[in-house]
C-alpha positions as CSV (number, residue, x, y, z in Angstrom):
1,M,-17.3,-6.6,9.2
2,I,-14.5,-8.5,7.3
3,S,-12.4,-10.8,9.5
4,L,-9.0,-12.7,8.2
5,D,-8.4,-15.0,11.1
6,S,-9.6,-17.9,9.4
7,V,-7.7,-17.4,5.8
8,R,-6.0,-20.3,4.9
9,E,-2.5,-19.5,5.4
10,L,-3.0,-18.5,8.9
11,A,-4.0,-21.9,9.9
12,P,-0.7,-22.4,11.6
13,Y,-0.5,-19.8,13.7
14,Q,-3.5,-19.7,15.9
15,D,-2.0,-19.9,19.7
16,Q,-2.1,-17.1,21.7
17,P,0.7,-14.3,22.5
18,A,1.7,-14.9,26.5
19,Q,2.2,-11.2,27.1
20,L,-1.8,-10.2,25.6
21,P,-4.5,-12.3,23.8
22,A,-4.8,-11.4,20.0
23,G,-7.3,-8.4,19.5
24,A,-7.4,-7.4,23.4
25,N,-7.3,-3.1,24.2
26,G,-4.4,-1.6,22.9
27,K,-4.2,-4.2,19.8
28,V,-7.1,-3.3,18.2
29,G,-6.5,-0.1,15.5
30,V,-9.0,2.0,14.1
31,L,-9.0,4.5,12.0
32,R,-11.5,6.5,9.6
33,L,-11.3,9.1,7.2
34,G,-13.5,11.0,5.7
35,F,-12.7,13.5,2.9
36,A,-14.8,16.0,1.2
37,R,-15.1,18.8,-1.1
38,R,-15.5,22.4,0.7
39,G,-15.2,25.2,-2.2
40,D,-11.7,25.2,-3.6
41,R,-10.3,22.7,-1.5
42,T,-10.6,19.3,0.4
43,I,-10.7,19.0,3.9
44,L,-10.9,15.9,6.3
45,A,-14.7,16.3,7.1
46,D,-14.2,13.2,9.3
47,L,-12.1,11.9,11.8
48,Y,-11.7,9.2,14.6
49,R,-8.8,6.9,15.6
50,Q,-8.0,4.2,18.4
51,S,-4.5,3.3,19.3
52,P,-2.3,2.0,18.2
53,L,-3.7,3.9,14.7
54,L,-3.2,7.5,14.7
55,V,-4.3,10.4,12.4
56,Q,-3.4,13.9,14.0
57,R,-4.8,16.5,11.4
58,A,-4.6,17.3,7.5
59,L,-1.5,19.7,6.2
60,Y,-1.5,21.3,2.9
61,W,2.1,20.2,2.2
62,D,2.0,20.2,-1.5
63,E,3.3,23.1,-3.6
64,E,1.9,21.8,-6.6
65,M,-1.5,20.6,-5.7
66,P,-2.0,23.3,-2.8
67,D,-5.8,22.2,-2.1
68,L,-4.7,18.5,-1.7
69,P,-5.1,17.7,2.1
70,C,-2.0,15.3,3.1
71,V,-2.6,13.3,6.0
72,M,0.1,11.2,7.7
73,V,-1.0,7.9,9.5
74,L,1.0,7.2,12.5
75,T,1.2,4.3,14.8
76,T,1.6,4.2,18.8
77,S,3.5,1.0,18.7
78,G,6.6,0.9,16.8
79,G,5.2,-1.4,13.9
80,V,2.7,-4.4,14.1
81,L,3.3,-6.6,16.6
82,Q,1.6,-9.9,17.3
83,G,-2.0,-9.9,17.9
84,D,-2.6,-6.7,16.6
85,R,-6.1,-6.3,14.6
86,L,-5.6,-3.4,12.0
87,R,-8.4,-1.6,10.2
88,M,-8.3,1.5,8.1
89,D,-11.5,3.1,6.4
90,V,-11.5,6.1,3.9
91,D,-14.2,7.9,2.2
92,V,-13.5,10.3,-0.4
93,G,-17.2,12.6,-1.5
94,P,-18.1,14.2,-4.9
95,G,-14.9,15.9,-6.3
96,A,-13.0,15.4,-3.4
97,R,-8.9,14.6,-2.9
98,A,-6.8,13.2,-0.5
99,H,-3.4,12.0,-0.5
100,V,-2.1,9.6,2.6
101,V,0.7,8.1,3.9
102,T,2.9,6.5,6.8
103,Q,5.2,8.3,9.1
104,S,8.0,5.9,8.4
105,A,8.1,1.9,7.0
106,T,6.1,-0.4,9.0
107,K,7.6,-2.6,10.5
108,I,6.7,-6.1,11.1
109,Q,8.3,-7.0,14.3
110,E,9.6,-10.8,15.1
111,M,7.0,-12.8,16.3
112,D,6.6,-15.8,18.2
113,A,2.9,-16.4,18.5
114,N,0.0,-15.7,16.4
115,Y,0.0,-13.1,13.9
116,G,-1.0,-9.5,13.1
117,T,-3.4,-8.4,10.3
118,Q,-4.6,-5.2,8.6
119,I,-7.7,-4.5,6.8
120,Q,-8.1,-1.7,4.2
121,S,-11.4,-0.1,2.5
122,F,-11.4,2.8,0.0
123,T,-14.7,4.2,-1.5
124,L,-14.6,6.3,-3.6
125,A,-17.9,9.3,-4.8
126,D,-17.6,10.6,-8.6
127,D,-14.6,12.7,-9.9
128,A,-13.0,11.8,-6.5
129,Y,-8.8,11.5,-6.9
130,V,-6.5,9.6,-4.2
131,E,-3.2,8.8,-3.4
132,F,-2.0,6.1,-0.9
133,L,1.9,6.0,-1.2
134,P,2.9,4.3,1.7
135,E,6.1,4.0,2.9
136,P,7.9,0.6,2.5
137,V,7.0,-2.6,4.8
138,I,10.0,-4.3,6.5
139,P,8.7,-8.1,7.7
140,F,11.4,-9.0,10.5
141,R,12.2,-12.4,11.0
142,R,9.4,-14.9,12.0
143,S,7.1,-12.0,11.4
144,R,3.5,-13.1,10.2
145,F,1.2,-10.9,9.0
146,V,-1.8,-10.6,6.3
147,S,-3.9,-7.4,4.5
148,H,-6.9,-7.0,3.0
149,T,-7.5,-4.1,1.0
150,R,-10.5,-3.4,-1.2
151,V,-10.9,0.3,-2.9
152,R,-14.9,0.9,-4.8
153,L,-15.2,3.5,-7.2
154,P,-17.1,4.9,-10.3
155,R,-15.7,4.9,-13.3
156,S,-14.7,8.5,-12.9
157,A,-12.8,8.4,-10.3
158,T,-8.9,7.8,-9.7
159,M,-7.0,5.7,-7.1
160,L,-3.1,5.6,-7.1
161,Y,-2.3,2.4,-4.8
162,A,1.4,1.5,-4.1
163,E,3.6,-1.0,-2.0
164,V,7.4,-1.6,-1.3
165,L,8.0,-4.7,0.4
166,Q,11.3,-5.4,1.5
167,P,12.9,-8.6,2.5
168,G,13.3,-7.9,5.9
169,R,16.3,-6.3,8.3
170,K,18.7,-6.7,5.0
171,Y,21.9,-5.3,7.4
172,Y,20.1,-5.9,10.6
173,G,23.5,-8.3,12.1
174,D,24.2,-10.7,9.5
175,G,21.3,-10.2,7.5
176,E,17.5,-10.9,7.3
177,I,16.9,-11.7,4.1
178,F,13.5,-13.5,3.4
179,A,13.3,-14.9,7.4
180,Y,10.2,-14.2,7.8
181,D,7.3,-16.8,7.8
182,L,4.4,-15.3,6.2
183,F,3.3,-11.8,4.1
184,S,0.2,-12.6,2.3
185,S,-1.2,-8.9,0.9
186,E,-4.7,-9.1,-1.3
187,L,-6.4,-6.0,-3.6
188,R,-10.0,-5.9,-4.7
189,A,-11.2,-3.3,-6.6
190,E,-15.2,-2.9,-7.6
191,R,-17.8,-0.6,-8.8
192,P,-20.1,1.0,-6.3
193,D,-23.0,-1.4,-7.7
194,G,-20.6,-4.2,-6.3
195,R,-19.5,-5.5,-9.5
196,G,-16.0,-6.5,-9.3
197,L,-13.3,-5.5,-12.0
198,F,-9.9,-7.5,-10.4
199,V,-8.7,-9.2,-7.5
200,E,-4.9,-9.8,-7.2
201,K,-3.2,-11.8,-4.2
202,F,0.7,-13.1,-3.0
203,V,1.1,-14.8,-0.6
204,V,5.0,-15.2,0.4
205,T,6.5,-17.8,2.6
206,P,9.7,-18.1,2.2
207,G,10.4,-21.3,4.4
208,R,7.9,-23.4,2.7
209,F,8.4,-22.1,-1.1
210,P,12.2,-20.6,-0.9
211,V,11.0,-17.2,-3.0
212,A,15.2,-16.5,-4.2
213,R,14.7,-19.0,-7.2
214,L,14.4,-18.3,-11.1
215,G,10.4,-17.2,-11.9
216,V,10.0,-15.8,-8.3
217,M,12.4,-13.3,-6.5
218,E,16.0,-14.9,-8.1
219,R,18.8,-12.5,-7.2
220,F,16.3,-9.2,-6.4
221,H,15.4,-8.4,-3.4
222,V,12.8,-5.1,-3.0
223,F,9.4,-5.8,-4.9
224,G,7.3,-2.6,-6.1
225,N,3.4,-2.8,-6.7
226,V,1.8,0.3,-8.0
227,V,-2.1,-0.1,-9.1
228,L,-3.8,3.0,-10.9
229,L,-7.4,2.6,-10.6
230,T,-9.3,5.1,-13.4
231,D,-11.0,5.6,-16.4
232,P,-9.3,4.0,-19.9
233,E,-8.8,7.5,-21.6
234,R,-6.4,8.1,-18.6
235,A,-5.2,4.8,-18.7
236,A,-4.3,5.0,-22.2
237,R,-2.4,8.1,-21.7
238,V,-0.1,6.9,-18.7
239,H,0.5,3.7,-20.6
240,E,1.8,5.5,-23.4
241,R,4.3,7.2,-21.5
242,T,5.3,4.3,-19.4
243,A,5.3,1.8,-21.3
244,A,7.2,1.5,-24.4
245,D,9.5,-1.2,-22.9
246,P,10.2,-3.0,-20.2
247,V,13.2,-2.1,-18.0
248,W,16.0,-3.8,-17.5
249,D,19.0,-2.4,-15.6
250,E,21.6,-4.7,-15.6
251,E,24.0,-2.3,-13.9
252,T,21.1,-1.5,-10.6
253,P,19.9,-4.2,-11.2
254,L,16.6,-3.2,-12.0
255,A,13.5,-4.5,-13.4
256,T,10.4,-2.8,-14.3
257,A,7.2,-3.4,-16.4
258,V,3.7,-1.8,-17.0
259,S,0.2,-3.8,-17.9
260,R,-3.2,-3.2,-18.3
261,L,-5.9,-4.3,-15.7
262,P,-9.1,-6.5,-16.7
263,N,-12.4,-4.7,-17.4
264,D,-10.9,-1.6,-18.1
265,A,-10.1,-0.8,-14.4
266,G,-6.9,0.4,-15.4
267,L,-2.9,0.3,-15.1
268,I,-0.3,-2.1,-12.7
269,F,3.5,-1.3,-12.3
270,K,5.6,-4.0,-11.1
271,V,9.2,-3.4,-10.0
272,L,11.9,-5.5,-8.6
273,G,15.7,-4.2,-7.6
274,R,18.1,-5.3,-4.8
275,E,17.9,-2.5,-2.9
276,T,15.0,-0.2,-2.1
277,E,15.7,3.6,-3.3
278,P,15.9,2.3,-7.1
279,V,12.8,0.5,-6.3
280,R,11.0,3.7,-4.8
281,A,12.5,6.1,-7.4
282,A,11.0,3.8,-10.4
283,V,7.6,3.9,-7.9
284,R,7.5,7.9,-7.7
285,A,8.4,7.9,-11.7
286,F,5.9,6.4,-12.8
287,C,3.6,8.2,-10.0
288,V,4.4,11.3,-11.4
289,V,3.0,10.5,-14.7
290,A,-0.2,9.4,-13.2
291,R,-0.4,12.1,-11.3
292,E,-0.1,14.4,-14.2
293,E,-2.8,12.8,-16.2
294,A,-5.4,12.3,-13.9
295,T,-5.1,15.9,-12.5
296,G,-2.8,18.0,-14.5
297,C,-0.4,18.5,-12.0
298,T,3.0,17.0,-11.0
299,F,5.0,15.8,-8.0
300,P,6.8,18.2,-6.0
301,P,10.6,17.7,-6.2
302,A,12.0,14.7,-4.1
303,F,13.2,15.7,-0.8
304,S,16.7,15.1,-0.3
305,W,18.1,14.6,3.3
306,R,21.6,15.5,1.9
């Protein structure tokens, strides 16, 4: 089993919480999801959960893809706490489809000792299709968090992976913009035989290397990252529809661009914005095109709380 405790950026944070030691009972969340094709739809055939991670059941709420099981990942602790060690394994069988989201924004709670980690593994079989579209991540003041995600899939499968990172509790008190200690995220993709496709990792330590500067975030606060892993033909169609020109919206402001991944792995889409909703809208627009080209179906209209 992969352990993140020895990664270099965590070296300064090896002290133990006063409340419960890191990885103690109640701080090791485990989630295992297995999806399988049954007739004309996909079912959640395997489910194991250990608090603080929780999944109750698969629902079929997507009117555009009524065969698509939609699974919401919940947490019983209100976010990621110091000393938490979280792991999620998702297995998607041949021809199966799955849509995985989170209940709300992932809150990385303020910390005075240690750190939180998250390991995610997605294994796709031939012709499988997965959307992993969690809500944004909000790192609170002094939080430390490291995430490692591995995706293993054949050429015929498609994985749509998105993440949106906020700068902190922007409107809390006097504001917490880039006040966290560490945010580290790594994504690896490979073929079933272990052949690597690409690795992307970013490590943000605002106290050591300020990010509100030219060439990093500058005046932007919110970062969106979408990875589409699919075969070259689908990727080419999505690229044609989304990459005519990088978008620079001075009024919003918003900046977006799409690039090809190495080894014919697919595409990567980046978004920078001042506020969360324009970034989420840009991420959704890209995901709509990706789903349409991969499945022939579109997304339902965005739900409005107004």
